[in-house]
BAZAVEX-845951 format. One record per residue: x, y, z of N, C-alpha, C in turn; residue in three letters. Coordinates in steps of 0.001 Angstrom, whole numbers, plus 500000, padded with zeros to 6 digits. Example, Ala and Ser with C-alpha at 12.3 -4.5 7.8 and 13.67 -1.06 7.14 Angstrom:
2
+--------+--------+--------+--------+--------+--------+--------+--------+--------+-----+
:     nX :     nY :     nZ :    caX :    caY :    caZ :     cX :     cY :     cZ :   r :
+--------+--------+--------+--------+--------+--------+--------+--------+--------+-----+
: 513190 : 494310 : 507800 : 512300 : 495500 : 507800 : 513200 : 496700 : 507800 : ALA :
: 512850 : 497750 : 507080 : 513670 : 498940 : 507140 : 512900 : 500030 : 507870 : SER :
+--------+--------+--------+--------+--------+--------+--------+--------+--------+-----+
This chain:
88
+--------+--------+--------+--------+--------+--------+--------+--------+--------+-----+
:     nX :     nY :     nZ :    caX :    caY :    caZ :     cX :     cY :     cZ :   r :
+--------+--------+--------+--------+--------+--------+--------+--------+--------+-----+
: 513309 : 646413 : 783548 : 514137 : 647610 : 783688 : 513299 : 648716 : 784075 : MET :
: 513772 : 649614 : 784926 : 512940 : 650743 : 785309 : 513441 : 651989 : 784547 : SER :
: 512471 : 652974 : 784372 : 512733 : 654040 : 783626 : 513689 : 655040 : 784391 : ALA :
: 514451 : 655788 : 783726 : 515207 : 656841 : 784522 : 514261 : 657911 : 785171 : PRO :
: 514789 : 658226 : 786339 : 513898 : 659360 : 787003 : 513908 : 660605 : 786288 : PRO :
: 512575 : 661200 : 786263 : 512333 : 662609 : 785657 : 512035 : 663536 : 786795 : GLN :
: 512366 : 664688 : 786608 : 511875 : 665815 : 787482 : 510593 : 666342 : 787014 : ASP :
: 510229 : 667513 : 787674 : 508798 : 667999 : 787423 : 508669 : 668455 : 785946 : GLU :
: 509737 : 669086 : 785334 : 509582 : 669564 : 783962 : 509786 : 668421 : 782881 : GLU :
: 510035 : 667366 : 783247 : 510136 : 666178 : 782259 : 511491 : 665885 : 781789 : GLY :
: 512500 : 666650 : 782460 : 513868 : 666383 : 781930 : 514521 : 665113 : 782780 : GLU :
: 515351 : 664569 : 782052 : 515817 : 663178 : 782687 : 517046 : 663510 : 783503 : ILE :
: 517008 : 662960 : 784734 : 518097 : 663129 : 785602 : 519223 : 662185 : 785276 : ASP :
: 520440 : 662926 : 784882 : 521546 : 661989 : 784401 : 522173 : 661149 : 785543 : PRO :
: 521900 : 661563 : 786844 : 522546 : 660765 : 787877 : 523888 : 661377 : 788263 : GLY :
: 524663 : 660589 : 789074 : 526092 : 661093 : 789362 : 526936 : 660873 : 788222 : GLU :
: 528040 : 661846 : 788116 : 528972 : 661695 : 787118 : 529878 : 660475 : 787253 : PRO :
: 530329 : 659846 : 786275 : 531186 : 658710 : 786353 : 532647 : 659273 : 786711 : ILE :
: 533316 : 658818 : 787618 : 534563 : 659257 : 788002 : 535597 : 659171 : 787121 : ARG :
: 535729 : 658082 : 786427 : 536805 : 657819 : 785395 : 536645 : 658798 : 784243 : GLN :
: 535463 : 659204 : 783858 : 535278 : 660251 : 782860 : 535541 : 661501 : 783151 : LEU :
: 535546 : 661868 : 784503 : 535885 : 663327 : 784951 : 537254 : 663723 : 784603 : SER :
: 538213 : 662742 : 784441 : 539527 : 663114 : 784129 : 539620 : 663597 : 782539 : ASN :
: 538718 : 663309 : 781747 : 538800 : 663688 : 780415 : 538246 : 665071 : 780218 : PHE :
: 537573 : 665834 : 781124 : 537025 : 667101 : 781035 : 538229 : 668125 : 780860 : GLU :
: 537939 : 668802 : 779710 : 538820 : 669959 : 779440 : 538197 : 671213 : 779154 : HIS :
: 538716 : 672362 : 779458 : 538116 : 673517 : 779216 : 538430 : 673951 : 777652 : ASP :
: 537503 : 674541 : 777045 : 537724 : 674865 : 775673 : 538740 : 676041 : 775647 : ALA :
: 539712 : 676104 : 774633 : 540650 : 677198 : 774656 : 539962 : 678426 : 773954 : SER :
: 540535 : 679676 : 774265 : 539967 : 680923 : 773648 : 540200 : 680743 : 772092 : ASP :
: 541351 : 680126 : 771714 : 541601 : 680001 : 770251 : 540662 : 679139 : 769467 : ARG :
: 540218 : 678116 : 770195 : 539092 : 677280 : 769565 : 537926 : 677980 : 769530 : LEU :
: 537383 : 678696 : 770571 : 536188 : 679562 : 770453 : 536238 : 680479 : 769445 : LEU :
: 537344 : 681117 : 769261 : 537650 : 682287 : 768226 : 537532 : 681574 : 766856 : THR :
: 538092 : 680415 : 766656 : 537921 : 679754 : 765299 : 536487 : 679316 : 764986 : ARG :
: 535797 : 678835 : 765867 : 534372 : 678505 : 765786 : 533616 : 679779 : 765462 : ILE :
: 533857 : 680808 : 766209 : 533040 : 682035 : 766009 : 533354 : 682530 : 764558 : ARG :
: 534611 : 682516 : 764121 : 534899 : 683016 : 762822 : 534320 : 682220 : 761537 : ARG :
: 534273 : 680911 : 761980 : 533603 : 679979 : 761002 : 532105 : 680344 : 760777 : ALA :
: 531485 : 680493 : 761905 : 530009 : 680950 : 761906 : 529781 : 682225 : 761362 : ILE :
: 530597 : 683095 : 761592 : 530621 : 684614 : 760883 : 530789 : 684405 : 759349 : HIS :
: 531703 : 683566 : 759030 : 532089 : 683394 : 757649 : 530944 : 682799 : 756881 : ARG :
: 530397 : 681819 : 757306 : 529251 : 681003 : 756930 : 527957 : 682000 : 756741 : ARG :
: 527703 : 682615 : 757701 : 526515 : 683521 : 757684 : 526673 : 684797 : 756620 : SER :
: 527984 : 685255 : 756546 : 528165 : 686297 : 755702 : 527998 : 685666 : 754156 : ALA :
: 528497 : 684564 : 753982 : 528442 : 683960 : 752678 : 526859 : 683570 : 752374 : LEU :
: 526133 : 683214 : 753200 : 524689 : 683066 : 753117 : 524096 : 684267 : 752831 : ALA :
: 524383 : 685456 : 753404 : 523866 : 686706 : 753135 : 524096 : 687199 : 751791 : HIS :
: 525431 : 686989 : 751276 : 525762 : 687428 : 749986 : 525188 : 686582 : 748965 : LEU :
: 525039 : 685265 : 749155 : 524417 : 684482 : 748136 : 522938 : 684721 : 748025 : THR :
: 522235 : 685081 : 749053 : 520845 : 685505 : 748976 : 520682 : 686736 : 748231 : SER :
: 521508 : 687627 : 748662 : 521596 : 688937 : 747990 : 521924 : 688992 : 746597 : PHE :
: 522747 : 688316 : 746138 : 523165 : 688039 : 744714 : 522222 : 687241 : 743946 : SER :
: 521428 : 686519 : 744510 : 520442 : 685767 : 743790 : 519122 : 686636 : 743732 : ALA :
: 518805 : 687429 : 744613 : 517508 : 688188 : 744571 : 517606 : 689567 : 743914 : SER :
: 518768 : 690120 : 743769 : 518850 : 691455 : 743195 : 518681 : 691396 : 741729 : VAL :
: 519282 : 690386 : 740994 : 518803 : 690301 : 739599 : 517242 : 690044 : 739255 : PRO :
: 516556 : 689342 : 740020 : 515329 : 689032 : 740003 : 514427 : 690455 : 740230 : LEU :
: 514862 : 691218 : 741234 : 514149 : 692420 : 741390 : 514400 : 693413 : 740227 : VAL :
: 515455 : 693530 : 739843 : 515885 : 694349 : 738578 : 515130 : 693963 : 737433 : ILE :
: 514972 : 692523 : 737156 : 514265 : 692147 : 735906 : 512891 : 692490 : 736198 : PHE :
: 512220 : 692373 : 737307 : 510900 : 692633 : 737576 : 510554 : 694090 : 737357 : LYS :
: 511430 : 694952 : 737844 : 511285 : 696392 : 737601 : 511196 : 696851 : 736144 : GLU :
: 512181 : 696226 : 735410 : 512283 : 696405 : 733935 : 510890 : 695891 : 733154 : PHE :
: 510481 : 694739 : 733826 : 509398 : 694224 : 733223 : 508129 : 695147 : 733297 : TRP :
: 507967 : 695574 : 734677 : 506852 : 696388 : 734977 : 506840 : 697722 : 734167 : LEU :
: 508184 : 698270 : 733800 : 508339 : 699455 : 733076 : 507807 : 699133 : 731705 : ILE :
: 508185 : 698154 : 731127 : 507791 : 697704 : 729750 : 506362 : 697670 : 729640 : LEU :
: 505633 : 696861 : 730545 : 504263 : 696711 : 730502 : 503513 : 698000 : 730654 : ILE :
: 504026 : 698942 : 731517 : 503362 : 700193 : 731611 : 503519 : 701128 : 730365 : GLU :
: 504716 : 700945 : 729755 : 504921 : 701634 : 728286 : 503937 : 701066 : 727213 : GLN :
: 503705 : 699780 : 727255 : 502927 : 699194 : 726189 : 501593 : 699404 : 726402 : LEU :
: 501064 : 699545 : 727572 : 499575 : 699631 : 727678 : 499229 : 700650 : 728754 : GLY :
: 499240 : 701974 : 728264 : 498904 : 703109 : 729256 : 497527 : 702990 : 729664 : PRO :
: 497293 : 703374 : 730984 : 495985 : 703273 : 731749 : 495229 : 704538 : 731760 : LYS :
: 495781 : 705693 : 731255 : 495128 : 706939 : 731478 : 494067 : 707041 : 730171 : ARG :
: 493075 : 707962 : 730437 : 492196 : 708325 : 729391 : 492755 : 709473 : 728544 : ALA :
: 492699 : 709408 : 727166 : 493298 : 710290 : 726497 : 492277 : 711084 : 725643 : ARG :
: 492689 : 712348 : 725040 : 491900 : 713043 : 724203 : 491773 : 712301 : 722989 : LYS :
: 490634 : 712421 : 722246 : 490418 : 711739 : 720910 : 491159 : 712618 : 719918 : ASP :
: 492298 : 712373 : 719542 : 493098 : 713286 : 718641 : 492575 : 713318 : 717221 : ILE :
: 492033 : 712093 : 716817 : 491528 : 712027 : 715336 : 490347 : 712946 : 715040 : ILE :
: 489286 : 712975 : 715920 : 488109 : 713823 : 715825 : 488123 : 715119 : 716400 : HIS :
: 489251 : 715520 : 717197 : 489336 : 716723 : 717852 : 488437 : 716857 : 718962 : GLY :
: 487912 : 715639 : 719634 : 486957 : 715780 : 720583 : 487720 : 715363 : 721919 : LYS :
: 487274 : 715836 : 723115 : 487905 : 715307 : 724235 : 486913 : 714267 : 725012 : GLU :
: 487492 : 713374 : 725553 : 486664 : 712356 : 726261 : 486364 : 712853 : 727652 : THR :
: 485094 : 712551 : 728147 : 484828 : 713038 : 729571 : 485097 : 711921 : 730632 : SER :
+--------+--------+--------+--------+--------+--------+--------+--------+--------+-----+
């Protein structure tokens, strides 16, 4: 068997179309294209909503955790209140 002919870019040449199969060719209706487009938009909107609803609680939890950690362990130098002396 011989390999199918290829053009310069490496694509396979399909050859001449089969005449019997040309009768089966139909144009897609606008209604079908609209339904496909709506399904794609619906799925992408649901994916965005799922991503948003999963990430927002984690971000809020992280912020509350950082506030708690900051309140428990202050990082500033304070005055020595017990002996009345200031730290330099």
